C-alpha positions in Angstrom: 0.0 0.0 0.0 1.2 3.5 -0.9 0.9 5.9 2.0 0.2 9.5 1.4 2.6 12.3 2.4 1.6 15.8 2.9 2.0 17.7 -0.4 3.2 20.9 1.1 5.5 19.2 3.6 9.0 20.6 4.3 11.2 19.5 7.2 11.4 23.1 8.4 7.6 23.7 8.3 6.3 25.2 11.5 4.2 22.8 13.5 0.6 23.6 14.3 -2.3 22.3 16.4 -5.6 21.7 14.7 -9.2 21.8 15.9 -11.6 20.1 13.6 -15.3 20.8 14.2 -17.7 18.4 12.5 -21.4 18.0 12.0 -23.7 15.6 10.1 -23.8 17.2 6.7 -26.1 18.6 4.1 -26.8 18.3 0.4 -25.3 21.0 -1.9 -28.7 22.1 -3.1 -32.4 21.5 -2.4 -32.8 19.4 -5.5 -33.5 15.8 -6.3 -30.1 15.6 -8.2 -28.2 16.9 -5.1 -30.1 14.8 -2.6 -29.5 11.4 -4.3 -25.7 11.3 -3.7 -26.0 12.8 -0.3 -28.7 10.3 0.9 -26.7 7.4 -0.7 -23.6 8.3 1.3 -25.6 8.8 4.5 -27.7 5.7 4.2 -24.8 3.5 3.0 -23.0 4.0 6.3 -23.2 0.8 8.3 -23.2 2.8 11.5 -26.4 4.4 10.5 -28.2 1.4 9.1 -27.2 -1.9 10.7 -28.7 -4.3 8.2 -26.9 -7.1 6.2 -25.1 -5.3 3.4 -26.5 -7.3 0.5 -30.1 -6.9 1.7 -29.7 -3.2 2.4 -28.0 -2.5 -1.0 -31.1 -3.8 -2.8 -33.5 -1.8 -0.6 -31.5 1.4 -0.8 -30.7 1.4 -4.5 -33.8 -0.3 -5.7 -36.4 1.5 -3.6 -35.4 4.3 -1.3 -33.1 6.3 -3.7 -35.9 6.2 -6.4 -38.4 7.9 -4.2 -36.9 9.7 -1.1 -34.6 12.2 -2.9 -37.6 14.1 -4.4 -39.5 14.2 -1.1 -36.4 15.3 0.8 -35.6 18.0 -1.8 -39.1 19.4 -1.4 -38.5 19.6 2.4 -35.1 21.2 2.1 -36.4 23.8 -0.3 -38.6 25.1 2.5 -35.6 25.8 4.8 -32.9 26.8 2.2 -31.5 30.3 2.6 -29.2 32.6 0.6 -26.3 31.1 2.5 -27.4 27.5 1.7 -28.7 25.1 4.2 -29.1 26.4 7.8 -26.8 23.6 9.1 -24.0 24.6 6.8 -24.3 28.3 7.6 -24.5 27.8 11.4 -21.7 25.2 11.6 -19.5 27.6 9.6 -20.3 30.4 12.0 -19.6 28.2 15.0 -16.2 27.2 13.7 -15.4 30.8 12.8 -16.3 31.9 16.4 -14.2 29.2 17.9 -11.3 30.2 15.6 -11.5 33.8 16.8 -11.3 32.6 20.4 -8.3 30.4 19.6 -6.6 33.2 17.8 -6.9 35.4 20.8 -5.7 32.7 23.2 -3.1 30.9 21.2 -2.1 33.1 18.4 -1.1 31.4 15.1 -0.3 28.1 16.8 -3.9 26.7 16.5 -5.8 26.2 13.2 -9.6 25.7 13.3 -11.6 24.3 10.5 -14.9 22.4 10.0 -16.1 19.4 8.0 -19.2 17.4 7.4 -19.6 13.6 7.9 -21.6 13.4 4.7 -21.3 15.7 1.8 -18.9 18.6 1.6 -16.6 19.8 3.0 -15.6 16.2 3.5 -13.6 15.1 6.6 -10.8 13.7 4.5 -10.4 16.8 2.4 -10.4 19.1 5.5 -7.8 16.9 7.3 -5.6 17.0 4.1 -5.8 20.8 4.2 -5.0 21.0 7.9 -2.0 18.7 7.6 -0.6 20.6 4.7 -0.6 23.7 6.9 1.5 21.9 9.4 -1.0 20.4 11.9 0.7 17.7 13.9 -1.8 17.5 16.8 -5.5 17.4 16.2 -8.6 17.8 18.3 -11.8 16.5 16.7 -15.0 18.0 18.1 -18.2 16.4 16.7 -21.1 18.6 17.5 -23.2 15.9 19.0 -23.8 16.5 22.7 -25.0 12.9 23.3 -22.9 10.0 22.0 -24.3 7.5 19.5 -22.5 5.0 17.4 -24.5 6.3 14.4 -23.3 9.8 14.8 -20.2 10.2 17.0 -19.0 6.7 16.3 -19.4 7.2 12.6 -17.4 10.4 12.7 -14.5 8.5 14.4 -14.8 5.9 11.6 -14.3 8.6 9.0 -11.2 10.0 10.8 -9.8 6.5 11.2 -10.4 5.6 7.6 -8.5 8.7 6.5 -5.6 8.0 8.9 -5.1 4.5 7.5 -3.8 6.0 4.2 -1.4 8.5 5.8 2.3 8.2 6.4 2.6 10.7 9.2 -0.3 10.6 11.7 -1.1 13.6 13.9 -1.6 13.1 17.6 -5.4 12.8 18.1 -7.8 13.8 20.8 -11.5 13.0 20.1 -14.4 14.4 22.0 -17.0 11.7 22.5 -19.8 13.7 24.1 -20.7 16.6 26.3 -24.3 15.9 27.2 -23.9 16.5 31.0 -21.5 19.4 31.2 -22.8 22.0 33.6 -22.1 25.0 31.2 -23.9 23.2 28.4 -26.9 22.5 30.6 -26.8 26.1 31.8 -26.8 27.4 28.2 -29.8 25.3 27.4 -31.6 26.5 30.5 -30.8 30.1 29.7 -32.2 29.7 26.2 -35.5 28.4 27.7 -35.6 31.1 30.3 -35.1 33.8 27.6 -38.0 32.3 25.7 -40.2 32.3 28.8 -39.4 35.9 29.5 -40.8 36.8 26.1 -43.6 34.3 25.7 -44.3 32.9 29.2 -44.4 29.2 30.1 -46.5 26.6 28.4 -48.3 23.6 29.9 -45.4 21.4 29.1 -41.9 21.5 27.8 -41.1 18.8 25.2 -37.5 17.8 24.8 -37.2 16.0 21.5 -34.1 14.2 20.4 -33.3 12.4 17.1 -34.3 8.8 17.3 -32.4 5.6 16.7 -33.7 2.0 16.5 -34.5 0.5 19.9 -32.3 -2.4 18.8 -29.2 -0.1 19.0 -30.0 0.6 22.7 -30.4 -3.1 23.4 -27.0 -3.7 21.8 -25.3 -1.3 24.2 -25.6 2.2 22.6 -25.6 4.8 25.5 -27.5 7.5 23.5 -30.9 6.9 25.1 -29.5 7.2 28.6 -27.5 10.3 27.7 -30.5 12.0 26.2 -32.5 11.3 29.4 -29.7 12.6 31.5 -29.5 15.8 29.6 -33.3 16.2 30.0 -33.1 15.5 33.8 -30.3 18.0 34.4 -32.0 20.6 32.3 -35.3 20.1 34.1 -33.5 20.4 37.4 -31.8 23.6 36.3 -35.2 25.0 35.2 -36.9 23.9 38.4 -39.5 21.8 36.5 -41.4 18.9 38.1 -41.7 15.6 36.4 -45.1 16.5 35.0 -43.9 19.7 33.4 -41.6 18.1 30.8 -41.2 15.1 28.6 -38.4 13.4 26.6 -39.4 12.2 23.2 -37.7 11.0 20.0 -38.2 12.1 16.5 -37.3 11.3 12.9 -37.8 7.5 12.8 -37.3 5.7 9.6 -38.4 2.3 8.4 -40.8 -0.2 10.1 -38.8 -1.5 13.1 -39.4 -0.1 16.6 -37.3 3.0 17.5 -36.8 4.8 20.8 -40.1 5.8 22.4 -42.1 7.8 23.0 -42.3 9.1 19.4 -42.5 12.9 19.2 -45.2 13.0 16.5 -47.5 10.5 18.3 -47.0 12.3 21.6 -48.0 15.7 20.1 -51.1 14.2 18.6 -52.2 12.7 21.9 -51.5 15.6 24.3 -54.5 17.8 23.6 -57.0 15.1 24.6 -55.2 14.8 27.9 -55.7 18.5 28.6 -52.3 19.8 27.4 -53.2 22.7 25.2 -50.0 24.6 25.1 -46.5 23.3 24.6 -42.9 24.4 23.9 -40.5 22.2 22.1 -36.7 22.2 22.4 -34.2 19.8 20.7 -31.2 19.6 23.1 -29.4 17.0 20.9 -29.0 19.5 17.9 -26.2 21.9 18.1 -27.5 23.8 15.1 -30.9 24.2 13.6 -31.5 22.2 10.5 -34.1 20.5 8.4 -35.2 18.3 11.3 -35.7 21.2 13.7 -37.0 23.9 11.4 -39.3 21.8 9.2 -40.0 18.6 11.1 -40.4 20.2 14.6 -41.2 23.8 13.7 -43.8 23.0 11.0 -44.8 19.4 10.6 -45.2 18.6 14.2 -46.9 21.9 14.9 -49.6 20.9 12.5 -50.1 17.5 14.3 -50.5 19.3 17.7 -52.8 22.0 16.5 -55.0 19.7 14.4 -55.4 17.4 17.5 -56.9 20.3 19.4 -53.8 22.2 20.7 -54.0 25.9 21.1 -50.4 27.1 21.4 -47.2 25.6 20.0 -43.7 27.2 20.1 -40.3 25.9 19.0 -37.3 27.1 21.0 -34.3 27.4 18.7 -31.1 25.4 19.1 -28.1 27.0 20.7 -26.6 27.6 17.2 -23.9 30.3 17.3 -25.2 32.0 20.5 -22.3 33.5 22.5 -23.0 31.2 25.5 -22.9 28.1 23.2 -19.5 29.3 21.8 -18.3 29.6 25.3 -19.2 26.0 25.9 -17.5 24.7 22.8 -14.4 26.8 23.4 -14.1 25.4 26.9 -14.3 21.9 25.5 -11.5 22.8 23.0 -9.4 24.4 25.7 -9.7 21.3 27.9 -8.5 19.1 25.0 -5.6 21.4 24.1 -4.3 21.2 27.7 -0.7 20.2 27.8 -0.1 20.5 24.0 2.5 22.8 22.6 4.0 23.2 19.2 7.6 22.0 18.4 10.2 24.8 18.4 13.2 22.9 16.9 12.0 22.8 13.3 15.1 24.6 12.0 17.3 21.9 13.6 15.1 19.2 12.1 15.4 20.7 8.7 19.1 21.0 8.9 19.5 17.3 9.8 17.2 16.3 7.0 19.1 18.3 4.4 22.4 16.8 5.7 21.0 13.4 4.9 20.0 14.5 1.4 16.4 15.7 1.8 15.4 18.2 -0.9 13.0 20.1 1.2 
């Protein structure tokens, strides 16, 4: 096997420390043509769909990719902005804000960039760019507060796959989760309180998380437990009783059982139980995207109101709020602790040239 060297490498190149911020990803346009390759990459990931490869290949290519791209494109078109998808714009803003903090704290020693697990900018391309700039130590921060094999684990897979082809590997620190950090919970609580100050409280606060098949939980995935811990800590911070909030799971796919209770079915059932006003927050999403803006903000609103609800409000994700950037920067700082850049590159370059190195 031929291992890749960094194209711009020289023995005297100044060493850098890198911070790679990642998120799920987005199609390049809200069109059927753009959705097909994006969905194929996403749904071909064995971390996302744990089904025998031969069976799933037929289902994915013979059925799903012939119908789902058009429906998904129609949904994406409702949230698309001049900057592209909200997830792309917000992730870019988050990485830029973290970069500003790092610049102020560490000068030019730390490089911050971002990548998407599916679509562009691809993780491998961004790593390539960072290594060419001299990154020798790398912190990877997936923007998933709660760990799941299908999200955080998949991101690690992409990093590892890229590393298997490289000659010189950077030191690596990988952030698995941050679901129970006090400053993260505080940021969520303050977001809710700010909403209450403007709109008042509702009968119930719904904390909706992305769902995964129940089978993954049974096989040891900690995601379900971490979601409930986030909810419990948030409720405690807000002073909510058990009856004043609920944890639910959204965005199920396919016919097998997923984590319950389902968000959509819950919203359809609440009005007949006397719950006429609700506020919904999605503490597992670091940035608003199709699933929060369209699925929670619009589709599920209709379910609740048609079932007899009277007041429905979505509380936005933390996005690039200053307090959220504080949380993310604190995580970065903790993972940079003890790391410094090498200062003997001139000596290293001299020794290499003495042995016949050309650069």
